[in-house]
N, C-alpha and C positions, 0 to 999 in steps of 0.2 A: 187734286194737290194735297199732300199730307198737312197735318197741323190738327191740334186738339180743339181749336175753335178758331172763328174768324179773328184776324184777316188771313186769307190764303195768300201764298206767294204770287206776285204779279211780275213777270220778267220784262215787261215792256212799258208799263204805265208809270209816268212820273208823278202823277197825283196819288197821295197816300190813300189807300181804302180805309173805310171806317174802322177805327179801333187800332190802327197801325201805330206803334210806338217805336219801331225800329226800321232801319233800312240798310241794305249793303248795295253800295253804288260801285260799279265795275268801270275801269277806264275805258271801255268800249261803249259805255252808255247804258248798259244793262242795269236795272234797278230791281232789287228783291226786297219785298216788303214783309215784315213779321212783327214779332212781339219782343221788346227789349228785355234782356236779362243782365244781371251784374250791374255794374255802375252806369250811370248816365254819362253821356259824352260822345265823342267821336275818336276813332283811330284809324290810321292808315298803315297798310302793309300788303306783302305779297300773299294772295289768297291761295292757300294749299289744301290738300285734304289728308286725313289720316284714318286709316281703316281699323284702328285698335278698338276692342270692345269695352276696355277699361283702362285704367291708368291715366286719367284725364288730369288729375293733379300733377302727376309727374310731367306730363306732356306741357301743360300751360307753364310750369316753372323750370323746364329744360332750356338752358341758355342757347342751345342751338336753334330754338324757334324765334330767336330775336328777329324782329322785322316782319313777322308773319301773323296772318290771321288764319286760325285753323278751323276748317270745316270737318266736323266729325261725320263719318259715313255711318256709324252705328248710331240708331236713334235714341237709345236710352241713356244718355250722358247725364250724370249727376244722381242717378238712382241709388248709388251707395254712399251718397254724402261725402264729406271731407273730414280730414283729420290733420293734425300737425305733423304726422311721421311721413306722409307721402308726398313730400316736396323734394325738389332737387336743388333748390337755391332758396335763400331767404327773401328773394323778390321774384316777381314774374318777368319772363323774357318775351312770351308771345304777346301780340298787341291786341288780340280779340279772338273771338270764336263764333262758329255758325253751327246751329243745332236744328234738327228736324222737329223734335217734341219739346214741349215745355219741361223744365226741371221739375221732377217729382220729390215728394217727401223721401228722405234717405231710409234705406232698408238694409243696413249693414251694422253688425255688432261693433265695428270699428269707427262708425261715424260719430262725430262730436258736434257737427254743425251741417246746415244745409249748404249745398254747393253754390246756390245763389248768393247766399250771405258771404260765402268764402270769396266768390268773384268780386263783390263789392268791396270787401276788405282790402283786396289787392288792386282795385282800381281797374278791373278788366271789364271790357265792353263787349256785349255779345247780342245775338239776335236768334230767336227760336222761331219756328213755324215755317222754315225754309224748305223747299224741295231739294234736299241735299243730293238726292240721286241725279237730278238734272244739273245741278252745280258740278257735281263730281265729274260727269261726263263731259262738261264744257271744259273743265280743267284738263282732264284726260286727253281730249282731242285737240285743244287749242293751246295748251299750256297754262301756267299759273299766272292769272292776271293780277294787276294792282287793284285794290279796293279800299273803299272807306266804309267802315261800319259805324253806324250811327244809333244811339239809344237816346230818344227824345221822349220822355214821360208825357210831355204836354202835346206831342203830336205835331210839333212845328219842325219842319225840315227845310233845309236850304240845299236842294239836290244840285243845283247849277254849281254852287261852291264846292260841294263835295266831288263833282265830276272833274272840275278843273284841278282840284287837289290831286285826285288819283292820276290824272293825265300828266301831271307835272312831276310826280314822284319818280326818281331815277331807276328804281328797282334795285335788286340784291347784287346784280352783276357789277363788279367792280367796287363793291362796298365792303370795307373792313369794319366788321361788328364786333370782332373779338375783344377789341379794347374797351368796348361799352360793357361787356359782360365779365370781363376778367377781374380777378382780385386786384387791388392796387397796393397791397402790402403782403410780404411773405408771411405764411402761417403754418402751423403744425397740424396734422390730421391723424387721429388715433381712433376714431369711432369705427366699429365693426359692423357687419351686416346684422339685420334684423332677424331675431327668432322669436317664434310664437311662445308667448309666456313670459319672456324676459325683455323683449323689445331689442333696442340697439345695444351692443356691448362696447368694451374699451379694450384696446390692444395693451396687454400688460408686459409682455416680454418680446419686443421687436427683435427679429433675426437679421434684417436688411434695412438698408436706408435708400429710399427712392425720392428723387426729386420729380414732381409733376408740374409741368409748364401748363398754366391755366389759360387755355384759349375759350373757356366757357365750361369748365368741368362740372359734371353732375356729382352730386354727393355720394350716390350709390357706387360710382366708380372708384372713388377714394375709399369707400367702405370695403370694396371687394380687395383692394390693395392692402388694406390694414388687415383684413381677415386672413390673408396669406402670409402675415408676419413681417409686413413692410412698415416701417416708420415713414410716413409721407411728409415731405416738406413741399408746400404748394407755393409756387412763385409766379408773378404776373406774366402775361403773354410777352411783354417787351423784355423779359429777362434776358441777359447776355449769357454766353457760354461761361464766363468767368463768374457770374452770379450763381449759375447752376453748380459749377465745380467747387465753389467755396463751401458748399455743404457736404462735400466728400461723399457723394452718392455711390451706392453700388449699382444703380440702374437709373434710367431716365425714363419718365412717362410723358407722352404728348397726348393732351387732353383733346376732348371733342369741343365744338364751338360752331358759331354761325357765320354766315357771310361768305364772301368769295375768297377761296383759298389764295388765289393769286394776289389779292390785295393785301391780306394778312402775311403773306409770304415775303413781302418787301422787307420786313424787320425779322421774321421768324426763321426764314430759310438760312441766313448766315449763321444764326445761333446753332441751328440743327446741324449744318455742315460742320462746324467746329466741334460739336459734341460727337459726331460720327468718327472724326479722327482720333478720338480718345479710345475707341474700341469698346466703350461702356455698352452693356446690354440696354436696348431701347424698345419701347412698345408704344404704339399709337392707336387711338380709336377716332373714327369719324374724321373731324377736321385734322386731327394729329396725324391720321393716315394720309391725308392729302398733303399736309405739310411736308411729311417725310418723303413722298413721292416727288414733290417739287425739289426738295433738297438733293435728291439722288438724280436729278436730271429729267424727271418726267414732266408731263403737263396735265392740267385739269380743265374741264369744260362744264358748262351749265347744261343740266339735263332738261329735257322737254317738260316733264312733269315731276321728277324726283321720286324718291322711296320714302314713304312715311307710313308706318303701321307696324304691327307686331306679328305678321304672318308671312314674313318674306323668307322663302327657302334659299339657302346658301350652301353650296358644295364645297367642302374642304378638299382640295385636290391633293393634299398630302396624306389623307387617310381614306378618301372616298366616301366619307360620311357627309349627310346632308343635315343641316341645322335650321331649325325654325327661328328666325332672328327678328329682333326690333330694329327698325331704321328710322332715320330722319336725316335726309341730305338732299340737296338740290343741285349739288355739283358732283363730279366724279373724276376719278383718276382714269385717264386714258391709257389703257394697258399697252397699247402698241408703242407709246412714247417712252416706256421704261427701258433703261440700258440692260445689256446682256447679264450684268451683275446682279440683277434683280429677278427673282422668281415669283410669278404670280401664283398665290396659294389658295385663293377663294374667288368663286364667281357666282353671280346672281343666276338663279334658275328661272327667274321672271324674264330677264332681258339680256343676260350674259355679260352684264357690266362688271367691272373689277370690284371685288370685296375684300381682297387682302393680298399682302405681298411680304416677302422676306428677302434679306440679303444673303447671298450664297456664301460669302466670306466673313461675315460679321453677325454677332447675336443680336440682330435687329429685324423686327417684323411689325406689321400693323394691320388693322382690319377697318373696313368701312362702317360696319354695323355695331350694335350696342350690346355686348355680351352680358353687361351687368343688369339689363332690364328683364332679363329671365323670361322671355315669352315661350320657351321650349318646354319647361321652364329653365333647366339647367344645361341645355345643349351646348352653350358656349362658354361655361364657366372654366373649362380647361384652358382657356387663353391665359388667364390670370397665373395658373400654375405654370403654364409653359414659360411665362415671363420670369417667374421666380427661379425656375429650373435653369434658365440661362444665367441668371444672376449668380446662382451657387456654383454653376460650373466655372463661370468667369472668376469668382473669388478663389477658386481651388487653384 
């Protein structure tokens, strides 16, 4: 079993091995022991895995990870430290994390603090020393389980209580989490993408007005919109069509977010339907893609293991090109449910699942993956230009 020092992972013993300061308790009774990292305490969530080699700050602050405990398959998480720039929101969304190796001293010129210190400052609870390969195989084969991660520096664990908590948690299906991570007040965004030597910029001369409906928007998505000349007004997930249109937008953006799209759709779908009737250009990402599909008459469903990582190949059927994409979703649009007015534009080359759509008769499209995350690194940035091109054509 991997780990820099004892204790090693024990997947069946309920008595903590010597030196254990953390445990991950799964709803099926599995207990994984290790060493605590981050804040002391306990957290419950759906245990998923992410295959990214870096970008762990972005992952832990991505609102789409609300309600989840992230298992990193790459062993050296934290080795480049942490900084105040690589965050997607001002608060964390993920509930905890699972690592194979201990966090080491930072070794990046951009680091300003140790990753463990950063975790503590955000109240994030984690465990290191886990056989993440075995845990990943378990998730891959049996689906994402509910788990409770515990960091107890004194070595005192109540495994029975943690197991009962895990078994009682309802899971993400049917759960509306967008309201929990969305903004509560409307605000303007004008910060542009990061550039080496200058950092983030400011949009000086906006050419278009875009309203972004915040189901859990990542900051870098808003930066990408601003970098294409869009003055962005961000409104809460519960905004009505009248709220959106009061800002006189040239286009509407449907943001990413967490939870079950069918649950969020109870209030978001009527708004999107009304906005579709205006003929305004519209672009959706991740949960926004799923919300759009529901508004068009499609359906969504829970995936067995989801897509989470920065190495997912997606084919753009409109160009024939393959993009290396960053993804984080546990639900999917069921392509066969889409009406004839909708064209499937992108598919996953991993499992053939739907990754994009567009309307045949209106300037509306969406993708399941995250073009702003730049794993390619710029394979998918054309999507933001595609959106503003539709806006400009509509304005003419």
